[in-house]
DRENDREN-157612 format. One record per residue: x, y, z of N, C-alpha, C in turn; residue in three letters. Coordinates in steps of 0.02 Angstrom, whole numbers, padded with zeros to 5 digits, always signed. Layout:
N
XYZXYZXYZALA
...
//
This chain:
300
+02910-00561-01355+02951-00593-01304+03020-00611-01333MET
+03073-00595-01296+03140-00607-01321+03156-00682-01324SER
+03209-00699-01360+03229-00768-01366+03247-00798-01298SER
+03281-00759-01255+03300-00783-01189+03238-00796-01146LYS
+03190-00750-01149+03128-00759-01110+03090-00821-01133SER
+03087-00831-01199+03055-00891-01225+03091-00953-01201LEU
+03158-00950-01201+03197-01006-01178+03182-01025-01106GLY
+03175-00974-01063+03159-00986-00993+03089-01015-00986ILE
+03041-00987-01024+02972-01013-01022+02970-01086-01045LEU
+03002-01101-01101+03003-01169-01126+03037-01215-01075TYR
+03092-01192-01045+03129-01233-00997+03087-01249-00936GLY
+03053-01198-00909+03012-01209-00849+02956-01259-00864VAL
+02921-01250-00921+02867-01296-00939+02894-01367-00949LEU
+02951-01372-00983+02980-01437-00996+03000-01473-00932GLY
+03032-01436-00887+03055-01466-00824+02995-01490-00782VAL
+02943-01449-00778+02884-01467-00738+02850-01529-00768VAL
+02845-01532-00834+02812-01590-00865+02855-01652-00858MET
+02920-01646-00866+02965-01703-00856+02959-01729-00784PHE
+02952-01684-00736+02952-01704-00666+02890-01745-00648SER
+02837-01740-00688+02777-01780-00674+02789-01854-00686SER
+02843-01870-00722+02858-01940-00738+02868-01982-00675LYS
+02904-01955-00626+02917-01993-00565+02853-02014-00530ALA
+02804-01968-00528+02740-01983-00496+02703-02037-00535VAL
+02702-02032-00602+02668-02082-00643+02700-02151-00635MET
+02766-02152-00630+02802-02215-00621+02781-02248-00555VAL
+02779-02208-00501+02760-02236-00436+02687-02260-00437LYS
+02644-02224-00471+02574-02246-00476+02569-02312-00515LEU
+02609-02318-00568+02607-02380-00608+02637-02438-00569ALA
+02688-02425-00527+02719-02479-00489+02670-02511-00439TYR
+02616-02476-00423+02566-02505-00378+02533-02566-00409ALA
+02540-02574-00475+02511-02632-00510+02564-02685-00526TYR
+02621-02681-00491+02675-02731-00498+02700-02736-00570ASP
+02705-02680-00603+02731-02679-00672+02807-02684-00670VAL
+02835-02722-00716+02907-02728-00721+02938-02663-00746ASP
+02997-02646-00720+03030-02583-00738+03041-02577-00813THR
+03067-02629-00845+03081-02627-00916+03017-02624-00957LEU
+02965-02659-00934+02901-02656-00968+02873-02584-00968ASP
+02877-02552-00910+02850-02484-00904+02890-02436-00948LEU
+02955-02445-00951+02996-02403-00994+02979-02415-01067LEU
+02965-02477-01084+02944-02492-01153+02879-02457-01171MET
+02831-02458-01126+02768-02424-01139+02780-02350-01151PHE
+02821-02319-01109+02834-02248-01116+02863-02231-01184ARG
+02912-02269-01207+02947-02253-01269+02907-02275-01331MET
+02876-02334-01328+02840-02358-01387+02778-02315-01401LEU
+02745-02292-01349+02686-02249-01359+02705-02181-01389PHE
+02766-02158-01374+02786-02093-01400+02820-02099-01469SER
+02845-02158-01486+02883-02168-01548+02846-02146-01611LEU
+02782-02164-01621+02748-02143-01683+02747-02067-01693PRO
+02740-02030-01638+02739-01957-01643+02806-01929-01667PHE
+02860-01957-01640+02927-01935-01661+02940-01951-01734TYR
+02918-02009-01756+02929-02029-01826+02889-01985-01874MET
+02828-01967-01855+02786-01923-01896+02818-01853-01901ILE
+02840-01827-01844+02871-01760-01843+02936-01761-01884ILE
+02975-01814-01878+03037-01819-01916+03022-01822-01991LEU
+02969-01857-02010+02950-01861-02081+02929-01792-02107PHE
+02891-01755-02066+02867-01690-02087+02922-01638-02093LEU
+02976-01648-02056+03032-01600-02057+03092-01625-02097THR
+03083-01677-02137+03139-01709-02172+03172-01663-02222ARG
+03135-01614-02249+03163-01570-02301+03192-01506-02273LYS
+03189-01498-02207+03217-01437-02177+03293-01438-02181LYS
+03321-01381-02198+03393-01376-02203+03420-01334-02144THR
+03482-01346-02126+03513-01308-02072+03571-01268-02100THR
+03590-01216-02063+03643-01172-02085+03712-01206-02081LYS
+03718-01254-02036+03782-01288-02025+03782-01356-02060THR
+03836-01372-02092+03842-01437-02124+03846-01493-02072GLU
+03808-01546-02083+03807-01603-02038+03855-01656-02063ILE
+03904-01674-02022+03955-01722-02041+03937-01791-02015LEU
+03973-01842-02041+03960-01911-02018+03973-01919-01943GLN
+04024-01884-01918+04039-01890-01847+03984-01860-01804LYS
+03946-01811-01832+03890-01783-01795+03836-01835-01783ASP
+03824-01877-01833+03776-01932-01825+03801-01983-01774TYR
+03866-01994-01773+03894-02040-01723+03883-02013-01652ALA
+03895-01947-01644+03883-01916-01579+03809-01919-01561TRP
+03766-01910-01610+03694-01913-01599+03673-01982-01573LEU
+03701-02035-01602+03687-02103-01579+03709-02111-01506LEU
+03768-02085-01491+03794-02091-01423+03750-02056-01373LEU
+03731-01993-01388+03692-01954-01340+03620-01979-01336PHE
+03594-02007-01390+03528-02039-01387+03530-02099-01340GLY
+03584-02138-01345+03593-02196-01301+03601-02175-01228PHE
+03641-02124-01216+03656-02102-01148+03597-02065-01118VAL
+03567-02018-01156+03520-01970-01127+03452-01997-01111GLY
+03420-02031-01158+03351-02052-01146+03344-02127-01139TYR
+03400-02165-01146+03398-02236-01131+03429-02249-01062TYR
+03494-02237-01056+03527-02251-00992+03498-02209-00935LEU
+03489-02144-00947+03463-02100-00894+03394-02122-00872ALA
+03351-02139-00920+03283-02161-00902+03283-02228-00867SER
+03324-02274-00891+03325-02341-00861+03350-02339-00789TYR
+03405-02302-00777+03431-02296-00709+03379-02263-00663PHE
+03344-02213-00689+03294-02178-00649+03235-02223-00632ASP
+03210-02259-00681+03154-02305-00669+03173-02359-00619PHE
+03234-02385-00625+03258-02436-00577+03262-02407-00507LEU
+03289-02347-00501+03296-02316-00435+03230-02304-00400GLY
+03178-02289-00439+03113-02275-00410+03080-02337-00381LEU
+03108-02395-00392+03085-02456-00358+03101-02454-00284ASN
+03152-02414-00265+03178-02418-00197+03169-02354-00156TYR
+03156-02298-00189+03151-02235-00152+03088-02197-00172ILE
+03069-02148-00130+03010-02108-00144+03023-02059-00201LYS
+02969-02036-00232+02975-01989-00288+03010-01925-00266ALA
+02996-01900-00205+03028-01839-00181+03103-01847-00174GLY
+03125-01903-00144+03197-01914-00135+03231-01925-00202LEU
+03196-01956-00249+03224-01964-00317+03243-01898-00347GLU
+03200-01848-00338+03212-01783-00369+03271-01746-00336ARG
+03279-01752-00270+03334-01716-00238+03401-01745-00260ILE
+03404-01811-00271+03466-01842-00295+03477-01823-00368ILE
+03424-01826-00407+03430-01811-00479+03450-01738-00490LEU
+03436-01696-00440+03450-01625-00448+03525-01608-00449PHE
+03568-01656-00436+03640-01641-00441+03661-01629-00513VAL
+03617-01644-00562+03639-01638-00632+03656-01567-00653TYR
+03626-01513-00625+03648-01447-00647+03722-01434-00633PRO
+03746-01458-00575+03817-01449-00560+03860-01488-00609THR
+03838-01549-00626+03876-01590-00672+03877-01557-00741ILE
+03821-01528-00763+03818-01494-00827+03867-01436-00830VAL
+03865-01394-00779+03909-01336-00777+03983-01358-00776VAL
+03997-01410-00737+04066-01436-00732+04089-01464-00800PHE
+04047-01504-00833+04065-01533-00897+04074-01479-00950LEU
+04029-01429-00949+04035-01374-00997+04100-01336-00988THR
+04120-01327-00925+04183-01293-00910+04243-01335-00933TRP
+04241-01401-00920+04296-01445-00937+04303-01454-01013ILE
+04246-01466-01047+04248-01484-01118+04253-01422-01162ILE
+04211-01372-01148+04207-01314-01193+04242-01252-01165PHE
+04273-01259-01106+04308-01202-01075+04262-01141-01066LYS
+04198-01155-01055+04149-01101-01047+04149-01077-00975GLN
+04162-01013-00965+04169-00985-00898+04102-00986-00861ARG
+04104-01002-00797+04044-01001-00755+04035-00930-00729ILE
+03984-00895-00753+03975-00824-00737+03950-00813-00666GLY
+03955-00751-00643+03933-00734-00575+03859-00746-00566ARG
+03819-00727-00616+03746-00738-00611+03730-00812-00604VAL
+03765-00854-00644+03753-00926-00639+03772-00953-00571GLN
+03829-00930-00544+03851-00955-00479+03802-00936-00424ARG
+03777-00874-00426+03729-00852-00376+03663-00890-00382ILE
+03640-00899-00444+03577-00935-00456+03582-01007-00433ALA
+03639-01039-00447+03649-01109-00426+03649-01113-00349ILE
+03685-01066-00317+03689-01067-00243+03619-01058-00212ALA
+03580-01011-00238+03513-00998-00211+03469-01060-00219ILE
+03468-01088-00280+03423-01144-00293+03445-01207-00254THR
+03511-01218-00247+03534-01275-00207+03514-01267-00134TYR
+03519-01207-00108+03498-01194-00040+03424-01211-00031LEU
+03383-01189-00079+03312-01203-00076+03296-01277-00079GLY
+03330-01312-00122+03318-01385-00128+03341-01421-00064VAL
+03398-01400-00036+03423-01430+00026+03372-01421+00082LEU
+03345-01361+00090+03295-01348+00141+03232-01389+00128ILE
+03211-01393+00064+03150-01428+00046+03154-01502+00065THR
+03212-01533+00055+03217-01604+00065+03261-01624+00125PHE
+03268-01578+00173+03312-01593+00229+03291-01656+00266TRP
+03226-01665+00276+03202-01724+00312+03203-01787+00270ASN
+03217-01779+00205+03219-01837+00161+03289-01868+00158GLU
+03338-01837+00191+03407-01858+00183+03427-01915+00229LEU
+03378-01948+00260+03392-02009+00298+03398-02066+00249ASP
+03459-02089+00236+03470-02139+00185+03489-02206+00215ILE
+03461-02221+00275+03475-02285+00307+03442-02341+00268SER
+03477-02398+00263+03449-02455+00228+03482-02466+00160GLY
+03498-02528+00146+03533-02544+00083+03491-02529+00022ASN
+03425-02540+00026+03383-02529-00032+03381-02455-00051GLN
+03377-02412+00000+03377-02340-00014+03444-02318-00043VAL
+03498-02346-00017+03564-02330-00043+03570-02353-00116LEU
+03545-02412-00132+03546-02437-00200+03505-02392-00246LEU
+03444-02374-00223+03402-02331-00263+03433-02263-00274GLY
+03464-02236-00222+03498-02172-00229+03556-02174-00277GLY
+03594-02229-00275+03651-02236-00321+03628-02240-00393PHE
+03573-02277-00406+03547-02283-00474+03522-02216-00500LEU
+03489-02177-00458+03465-02111-00479+03524-02064-00490VAL
+03577-02071-00451+03638-02030-00462+03668-02046-00531LEU
+03670-02110-00550+03693-02129-00616+03649-02097-00670LEU
+03583-02094-00657+03537-02061-00703+03555-01987-00711SER
+03570-01954-00655+03588-01883-00657+03651-01872-00699ALA
+03701-01915-00691+03764-01908-00727+03753-01918-00802ILE
+03716-01968-00821+03704-01981-00892+03660-01927-00923THR
+03611-01902-00886+03568-01849-00913+03608-01784-00922TYR
+03652-01769-00875+03694-01710-00882+03738-01715-00944ALA
+03765-01774-00957+03807-01784-01017+03766-01772-01080SER
+03703-01795-01078+03659-01783-01136+03647-01709-01147TYR
+03634-01673-01093+03620-01601-01100+03680-01564-01130LEU
+03740-01581-01107+03800-01548-01134+03808-01564-01208VAL
+03799-01627-01226+03805-01646-01296+03751-01615-01340GLY
+03689-01611-01313+03635-01584-01353+03644-01510-01365SER
+03673-01475-01317+03686-01403-01327+03732-01390-01385GLY
+03775-01438-01401+03822-01432-01456+03791-01455-01522TRP
+03747-01507-01519+03720-01537-01581+03655-01506-01605LEU
+03616-01477-01561+03551-01449-01581+03558-01397-01636ILE
+03607-01350-01633+03614-01302-01688+03628-01335-01756PRO
+03659-01393-01755+03674-01427-01818+03612-01460-01848LYS
+03572-01493-01806+03515-01531-01831+03450-01492-01829PHE
+03445-01443-01785+03382-01409-01773+03346-01444-01715GLY
+03304-01407-01680+03271-01432-01619+03230-01495-01634VAL
+03185-01491-01684+03139-01546-01697+03175-01609-01719LEU
+03220-01602-01767+03254-01661-01794+03300-01693-01742ARG
+03336-01652-01705+03381-01680-01654+03342-01719-01602PHE
+03287-01690-01577+03247-01723-01526+03218-01788-01551THR
+03192-01788-01612+03163-01849-01642+03216-01903-01650CYS
+03274-01884-01677+03328-01933-01686+03348-01963-01618TYR
+03358-01920-01568+03381-01944-01503+03331-01991-01471ALA
+03267-01976-01477+03215-02018-01447+03207-02083-01485MET
+03215-02082-01551+03211-02144-01590+03269-02190-01574ILE
+03329-02162-01567+03387-02201-01547+03375-02233-01479VAL
+03349-02193-01432+03336-02218-01365+03286-02275-01366SER
+03233-02267-01405+03182-02319-01410+03212-02383-01438THR
+03253-02377-01489+03286-02435-01519+03329-02471-01466PHE
+03365-02434-01425+03406-02464-01373+03363-02502-01322CYS
+03306-02472-01304+03261-02504-01256+03232-02569-01285ILE
+03214-02568-01349+03188-02628-01382+03240-02683-01382VAL
+03302-02666-01398+03357-02715-01397+03365-02744-01327ILE
+03363-02701-01277+03368-02723-01207+03311-02771-01191HIS
+03252-02754-01213+03193-02796-01198+03198-02864-01233TYR
+03222-02864-01295+03229-02928-01331+03279-02974-01295LEU
+03328-02945-01261+03379-02984-01227+03355-03009-01159ILE
+03322-02964-01121+03306-02982-01051+03235-02966-01030SER
+03190-02953-01077+03121-02938-01059+03082-02999-01036GLY
+03027-02987-00999+02986-03041-00972+02927-03059-01017HIS
+02917-03022-01070+02865-03036-01120+02795-03039-01088TRP
+02781-02989-01047+02715-02984-01014+02680-02919-01032LYS
+02696-02892-01090+02671-02825-01107+02594-02822-01111LEU
+02562-02878-01125+02489-02877-01134+02453-02904-01072MET
+02488-02914-01017+02458-02947-00959+02441-02900-00902ASP
+02447-02835-00912+02436-02788-00857+02365-02760-00858TYR
+02341-02736-00801+02275-02703-00800+02277-02637-00839PRO
+02220-02613-00860+02217-02555-00904+02248-02491-00876TRP
+02247-02478-00809+02280-02416-00786+02354-02413-00803PRO
+02388-02469-00807+02459-02469-00824+02470-02439-00894VAL
+02427-02457-00941+02433-02431-01009+02415-02357-01012TYR
+02368-02336-00970+02350-02265-00967+02409-02225-00940ILE
+02442-02250-00888+02501-02215-00861+02557-02214-00912TYR
+02565-02269-00949+02617-02272-01001+02604-02220-01055GLY
+02542-02214-01077+02524-02165-01128+02532-02094-01102LEU
+02512-02082-01040+02519-02015-01011+02592-01996-01006ALA
+02635-02043-00985+02707-02029-00983+02734-02014-01052MET
+02710-02051-01102+02734-02041-01171+02718-01972-01197ALA
+02658-01948-01182+02636-01883-01210+02659-01825-01166ILE
+02642-01828-01102+02650-01770-01058+02717-01768-01021PHE
+02751-01826-01015+02815-01827-00979+02873-01847-01024ALA
+02860-01853-01090+02913-01871-01136+02909-01828-01200THR
+02857-01837-01239+02852-01806-01305+02854-01729-01300LEU
+02806-01699-01267+02801-01626-01264+02861-01595-01229ILE
+02880-01619-01168+02937-01587-01135+03004-01597-01171PRO
+03012-01652-01209+03075-01662-01244+03088-01606-01294SER
+03035-01584-01329+03042-01529-01376+03052-01463-01340PHE
+03016-01454-01284+03023-01392-01245+03094-01385-01218LEU
+03122-01440-01193+03190-01438-01165+03241-01422-01220VAL
+03234-01455-01278+03280-01442-01333+03276-01369-01356SER
+03215-01342-01360+03206-01272-01380+03236-01225-01328ALA
+03230-01243-01264+03259-01202-01211+03335-01203-01214SER
+03365-01262-01224+03437-01268-01228+03464-01228-01286ILE
+03427-01229-01342+03449-01191-01401+03454-01117-01386GLN
+03409-01091-01344+03406-01019-01331+03449-00998-01271ARG
+03457-01043-01222+03491-01024-01160+03560-01055-01153LEU
+03572-01112-01185+03632-01150-01173+03620-01202-01118GLY
+03661-01254-01116+03651-01308-01069+03658-01286-00996ALA
+03706-01241-00982+03719-01221-00913+03659-01183-00883SER
+03634-01133-00920+03578-01095-00894+03515-01137-00889ASN
+03505-01182-00938+03446-01225-00933+03449-01270-00872PHE
+03509-01294-00856+03515-01340-00799+03493-01307-00734SER
+03502-01241-00728+03480-01205-00668+03404-01207-00662ILE
+03369-01204-00719+03296-01208-00718+03274-01276-00692LEU
+03317-01326-00697+03300-01393-00673+03285-01395-00599GLY
+03304-01343-00562+03290-01341-00491+03215-01340-00477SER
+03175-01321-00527+03102-01322-00518+03076-01394-00519LEU
+03115-01440-00546+03092-01509-00551+03075-01540-00484GLY
+03121-01537-00434+03105-01565-00368+03044-01533-00336PRO
+03037-01468-00346+02979-01433-00317+02914-01458-00348ILE
+02914-01463-00414+02855-01488-00449+02838-01559-00428SER
+02890-01600-00422+02879-01670-00403+02850-01676-00333THR
+02876-01637-00285+02851-01644-00217+02778-01620-00212ILE
+02759-01570-00252+02689-01549-00252+02644-01603-00283LEU
+02667-01631-00338+02628-01685-00370+02624-01747-00326LEU
+02680-01763-00292+02681-01820-00247+02634-01809-00188ALA
+02630-01747-00165+02584-01730-00110+02511-01742-00131PHE
+02495-01722-00193+02426-01728-00217+02408-01800-00235VAL
+02453-01835-00270+02436-01901-00298+02463-01960-00259PHE
+02516-01951-00219+02546-02007-00184+02542-02001-00108LEU
+02509-01947-00084+02501-01936-00012+02568-01930+00024ASP
+02620-01906-00011+02683-01892+00023+02677-01826+00060GLU
+02712-01820+00116+02703-01764+00162+02727-01698+00131LYS
+02698-01643+00155+02717-01576+00134+02722-01533+00197LEU
+02784-01511+00213+02796-01475+00276+02809-01401+00262THR
+02813-01363+00318+02827-01291+00312+02897-01279+00284ILE
+02945-01324+00301+03012-01317+00275+03014-01328+00199TRP
+02974-01375+00177+02970-01387+00104+02940-01327+00068GLN
+02890-01297+00097+02860-01237+00067+02911-01180+00064LEU
+02950-01171+00119+03001-01120+00120+03054-01133+00066LEU
+03075-01196+00061+03125-01213+00011+03100-01200-00060GLY
+03036-01214-00072+03007-01201-00138+03012-01127-00156MET
+02996-01084-00107+02998-01012-00120+03069-00989-00137LEU
+03119-01019-00102+03189-01000-00115+03210-01023-00186ILE
+03190-01083-00205+03205-01108-00272+03174-01063-00325VAL
+03111-01046-00316+03077-01003-00364+03112-00935-00368ILE
+03136-00910-00311+03173-00847-00311+03237-00854-00352PHE
+03272-00910-00344+03334-00921-00382+03323-00922-00457GLY
+03270-00957-00478+03254-00959-00549+03233-00891-00575VAL
+03194-00855-00534+03172-00787-00553+03232-00740-00559THR
+03280-00747-00514+03341-00706-00517+03377-00718-00583TYR
+03385-00781-00602+03417-00797-00666+03378-00766-00724LEU
+03312-00772-00722+03269-00747-00776+03276-00671-00783SER
+03274-00635-00727+03279-00562-00729+03347-00540-00755VAL
+03400-00573-00731+03468-00555-00753+03478-00569-00827GLN
+03450-00623-00852+03455-00639-00923+03418-00588-00966GLU
+03361-00565-00941+03324-00513-00977+03363-00448-00980LYS
+03395-00431-00923+03436-00369-00922+03494-00374-00971LYS
+03526-00433-00973+03583-00442-01018+03561-00440-01091ARG
+03501-00468-01104+03475-00467-01173+03461-00396-01196ALA
+03435-00355-01150+03419-00285-01168+03483-00244-01174LYS
+03532-00262-01132+03594-00223-01133+03636-00239-01194GLY
//
């Protein structure tokens, strides 16, 4: 399998696993868990795994020299990508459904492409433009009935999730530049450790100190998020970005809303209509189009 094909496979798996987070958050909120507490569970349960992997890869060398400013950028993107983006997303899910969260969060591919064009002067190719247009059309059809945003709470939740999309897009652009310097494993571990440290600081300042007072399902959801919606997909996403670049990976993110709506249908009893099914097929077609074109370019 070519590097591009592996990148697409890793990206699809990573996006689908990350998308399960919204459903787990909504399930945990049924037990009146505090947003910051739930975020702490997610990061603290995953932290030991990142530290072990970082220790095992400590002697790995990279082809590119790592400068002090690279570590400074790493701190910034760790803060932005998995702390701010996660916190805004968790807050927003207090006010809106998991399906609507994903349609708002899906604006990040456009932001990634735009930032890549502005910062790195990277041209937006014809294949990328067509793939983005197809997948956006599919997502719009999928969530057409979800676009009723009446009510202040829904507006607040939507705004918070939009902030999450902007910060996550910034992380993706930065990671595409830093991953070749640090390597996939080390970069991901460093970024997640920085994020966890930020969350702990936040908790020390404004936490409610009720971490041990929740029923056992809350801890199960926290552990599941740590392993299946954080640890594994974080490495898959980094590996995909390394092979495809941030812009192409962001197009694969269109599968996230589709995955979320299917999971929400199964676990949260959210509705599934014929229009949503049609939209899913269009999104899958858009991602498949990108995959086929990338394979042709790799062979050519």
